[in-house]
RONU-607661 format. One record per residue (C-alpha): residue number from 1; residue in three letters; x, y, z. Coordinates in nm, 2 decimals. Example, Ala and Ser with C-alpha at 12.3 -4.5 7.8 and 13.67 -1.06 7.14 Angstrom:
REC pos code      X      Y      Z
REC   1  ALA   1.23  -0.45   0.78
REC   2  SER   1.37  -0.11   0.71
//
This chain:
REC pos code      X      Y      Z
REC   1  MET   5.12  -5.12  -3.12
REC   2  LYS   5.16  -5.42  -3.32
REC   3  ARG   5.08  -5.78  -3.35
REC   4  VAL   5.19  -6.11  -3.38
REC   5  LYS   4.98  -6.42  -3.51
REC   6  CYS   4.98  -6.77  -3.35
REC   7  PRO   5.08  -7.00  -3.60
REC   8  LYS   4.90  -7.26  -3.43
REC   9  CYS   4.58  -7.10  -3.38
REC  10  ASP   4.59  -6.77  -3.59
REC  11  SER   4.48  -6.57  -3.30
REC  12  TYR   4.64  -6.24  -3.23
REC  13  ILE   4.85  -6.08  -2.98
REC  14  THR   4.89  -5.69  -2.92
REC  15  PHE   5.23  -5.54  -2.75
REC  16  ASP   5.42  -5.24  -2.71
REC  17  GLU   5.72  -5.31  -3.00
REC  18  THR   5.82  -4.99  -2.86
REC  19  ARG   5.99  -5.16  -2.51
REC  20  TYR   6.20  -5.34  -2.72
REC  21  LYS   6.51  -5.29  -2.93
REC  22  GLU   6.56  -5.40  -3.27
REC  23  GLY   6.67  -5.79  -3.31
REC  24  GLN   6.58  -5.85  -2.99
REC  25  SER   6.40  -6.16  -2.90
REC  26  LEU   6.04  -6.21  -2.79
REC  27  VAL   5.96  -6.54  -2.62
REC  28  PHE   5.52  -6.53  -2.63
REC  29  GLN   5.26  -6.79  -2.54
REC  30  CYS   4.87  -6.76  -2.71
REC  31  PRO   4.63  -6.69  -2.43
REC  32  TYR   4.46  -6.87  -2.66
REC  33  CYS   4.56  -7.23  -2.72
REC  34  GLY   4.90  -7.25  -2.52
REC  35  LYS   5.11  -7.21  -2.80
REC  36  GLU   5.47  -7.09  -2.74
REC  37  PHE   5.65  -6.97  -3.00
REC  38  GLY   5.91  -6.65  -3.06
REC  39  ILE   5.98  -6.37  -3.24
REC  40  ARG   6.30  -6.09  -3.32
REC  41  MET   6.25  -5.78  -3.37
REC  42  GLY   6.26  -5.58  -3.66
REC  43  VAL   6.16  -5.89  -3.92
REC  44  SER   5.85  -5.82  -4.10
REC  45  LYS   5.60  -6.08  -3.98
REC  46  LEU   5.46  -5.77  -3.73
REC  47  LYS   5.13  -5.64  -3.82
REC  48  ASN   5.00  -5.30  -3.76
REC  49  THR   4.65  -5.36  -3.55
REC  50  GLN   4.39  -5.30  -3.78
REC  51  LYS   4.31  -4.98  -3.59
REC  52  GLU   4.61  -4.88  -3.71
REC  53  THR   4.56  -4.99  -4.07
REC  54  LYS   4.49  -4.72  -4.32
REC  55  TYR   4.18  -4.82  -4.57
REC  56  ASP   4.03  -4.58  -4.81
REC  57  GLU   3.69  -4.77  -4.93
REC  58  ASN   3.63  -4.56  -5.21
REC  59  GLU   3.96  -4.65  -5.40
REC  60  ASN   3.84  -5.00  -5.55
REC  61  SER   4.14  -5.14  -5.73
REC  62  GLU   4.02  -5.49  -5.75
REC  63  GLU   3.82  -5.52  -6.07
REC  64  TYR   3.51  -5.75  -5.95
REC  65  GLY   3.53  -5.49  -5.65
REC  66  SER   3.51  -5.51  -5.29
REC  67  ILE   3.32  -5.52  -4.93
REC  68  VAL   3.42  -5.26  -4.74
REC  69  VAL   3.32  -5.44  -4.35
REC  70  ILE   3.22  -5.13  -4.13
REC  71  GLU   3.39  -5.03  -3.75
REC  72  ASN   3.18  -5.20  -3.48
REC  73  VAL   3.28  -5.26  -3.11
REC  74  PHE   3.40  -5.61  -3.25
REC  75  HIS   3.65  -5.51  -3.49
REC  76  TYR   3.81  -5.22  -3.72
REC  77  LYS   3.75  -5.15  -4.09
REC  78  GLN   3.81  -5.40  -4.32
REC  79  VAL   3.83  -5.35  -4.74
REC  80  LEU   3.86  -5.72  -4.91
REC  81  PRO   3.89  -5.76  -5.25
REC  82  LEU   3.58  -5.97  -5.45
REC  83  LYS   3.63  -6.22  -5.73
REC  84  LEU   3.42  -6.39  -6.03
REC  85  GLY   3.16  -6.69  -5.86
REC  86  ASP   3.11  -6.76  -5.53
REC  87  ASN   3.26  -6.54  -5.27
REC  88  ILE   3.19  -6.68  -4.89
REC  89  ILE   3.19  -6.42  -4.63
REC  90  GLY   3.21  -6.50  -4.25
REC  91  ARG   3.44  -6.52  -3.95
REC  92  TYR   3.74  -6.60  -4.00
REC  93  MET   3.92  -6.94  -3.88
REC  94  LYS   4.19  -7.17  -3.97
REC  95  GLY   4.13  -7.40  -4.22
REC  96  SER   3.73  -7.33  -4.30
REC  97  LYS   3.62  -7.29  -4.61
REC  98  THR   3.56  -6.95  -4.61
REC  99  THR   3.70  -6.74  -4.92
REC 100  ILE   3.62  -6.37  -4.78
REC 101  PRO   3.73  -6.41  -4.43
REC 102  ILE   3.64  -6.12  -4.18
REC 103  GLU   3.93  -6.07  -3.90
REC 104  THR   3.64  -6.04  -3.62
REC 105  THR   3.52  -6.15  -3.25
REC 106  ASP   3.18  -6.14  -3.32
REC 107  PRO   3.02  -6.44  -3.20
REC 108  SER   2.75  -6.36  -3.39
REC 109  ILE   2.91  -6.43  -3.73
REC 110  ASP   2.89  -6.76  -3.90
REC 111  ILE   3.25  -6.95  -4.06
REC 112  ASN   3.02  -6.97  -4.32
REC 113  HIS   2.76  -6.67  -4.31
REC 114  CYS   2.62  -6.57  -4.68
REC 115  VAL   2.76  -6.57  -5.05
REC 116  ILE   2.76  -6.29  -5.28
REC 117  ASN   2.81  -6.40  -5.63
REC 118  VAL   3.00  -6.17  -5.88
REC 119  SER   2.89  -6.28  -6.25
REC 120  TYR   2.84  -6.08  -6.53
REC 121  ASP   2.52  -6.02  -6.69
REC 122  LYS   2.34  -5.99  -7.03
REC 123  ASN   2.46  -5.70  -7.10
REC 124  GLY   2.84  -5.75  -7.02
REC 125  ASN   2.79  -5.61  -6.65
REC 126  LEU   2.92  -5.69  -6.33
REC 127  LYS   2.64  -5.85  -6.13
REC 128  TYR   2.64  -5.94  -5.70
REC 129  VAL   2.35  -6.18  -5.59
REC 130  LEU   2.41  -6.22  -5.21
REC 131  ARG   2.21  -6.53  -5.02
REC 132  ASP   2.20  -6.59  -4.68
REC 133  GLY   2.40  -6.90  -4.58
REC 134  PRO   2.20  -7.07  -4.40
REC 135  SER   2.32  -6.85  -4.11
REC 136  TYR   2.18  -6.87  -3.73
REC 137  THR   2.18  -6.51  -3.69
REC 138  GLY   2.06  -6.42  -4.09
REC 139  THR   2.17  -6.15  -4.32
REC 140  PHE   2.02  -5.86  -4.34
REC 141  VAL   1.98  -5.63  -4.65
REC 142  GLN   1.89  -5.27  -4.61
REC 143  ALA   1.70  -5.37  -4.23
REC 144  GLU   1.49  -5.70  -4.42
REC 145  ILE   1.63  -6.01  -4.32
REC 146  LEU   1.70  -6.28  -4.61
REC 147  GLY   1.53  -6.62  -4.57
REC 148  ASP   1.77  -6.94  -4.59
REC 149  ARG   1.94  -6.93  -4.93
REC 150  GLU   1.72  -6.66  -5.00
REC 151  LYS   1.89  -6.43  -5.27
REC 152  ARG   1.89  -6.05  -5.35
REC 153  VAL   2.09  -5.83  -5.62
REC 154  ILE   2.26  -5.62  -5.49
REC 155  GLU   2.47  -5.27  -5.63
REC 156  ASP   2.75  -5.08  -5.58
REC 157  GLY   2.68  -4.90  -5.23
REC 158  THR   2.40  -5.20  -5.09
REC 159  LEU   2.47  -5.21  -4.74
REC 160  PHE   2.43  -5.49  -4.55
REC 161  THR   2.45  -5.68  -4.19
REC 162  ILE   2.55  -6.06  -4.09
REC 163  GLY   2.56  -6.08  -3.70
REC 164  ALA   2.64  -5.73  -3.57
REC 165  THR   2.85  -5.61  -3.83
REC 166  SER   2.80  -5.36  -4.12
REC 167  ILE   2.94  -5.39  -4.46
REC 168  ILE   2.91  -5.23  -4.79
REC 169  LEU   2.99  -5.34  -5.13
REC 170  ARG   3.19  -5.19  -5.36
REC 171  ALA   3.14  -5.26  -5.72
REC 172  GLY   3.39  -5.33  -5.94
REC 173  GLU   3.42  -5.16  -6.31
REC 174  LYS   3.50  -5.48  -6.51
REC 175  LYS   3.33  -5.53  -6.81
REC 176  LYS   3.30  -5.81  -7.01
REC 177  CYS   3.49  -5.80  -7.33
//
């Protein structure tokens, strides 16, 4: 199975690519926004479905760490890199200010749900501070809810939940020079 992204609303449409030949043109109509668009088989714009994409959550080549979005009933596992400064985490929507977008249909994740601030502590080590957005459903750290804009220092392996989605922090190893 492959998927193609709608150029208007960025929704994915999944189809069985084995039924078509390389070079064949296909026309899709997005079930979400009604946009009609075409693709040509064999062109690299096709993506694997998230279920087919292989991730190694322990392999962290990102210098500032990453978050591992755990598979649940709404979507499949994703590994998303963090950057220095504020990382706004939320549901992907075209044109939003979310810097770490999660591809999901989980309606309980806000577009701007929570923030992880990555900075250096006084010893030059990476420091991760999680705070709620504020969001409608809250941000839970180890099954304890954060208040609106409440901050919590988290470390490698910390499990936190936004909506119905569980996330694990994988800390980076970059030390300030």
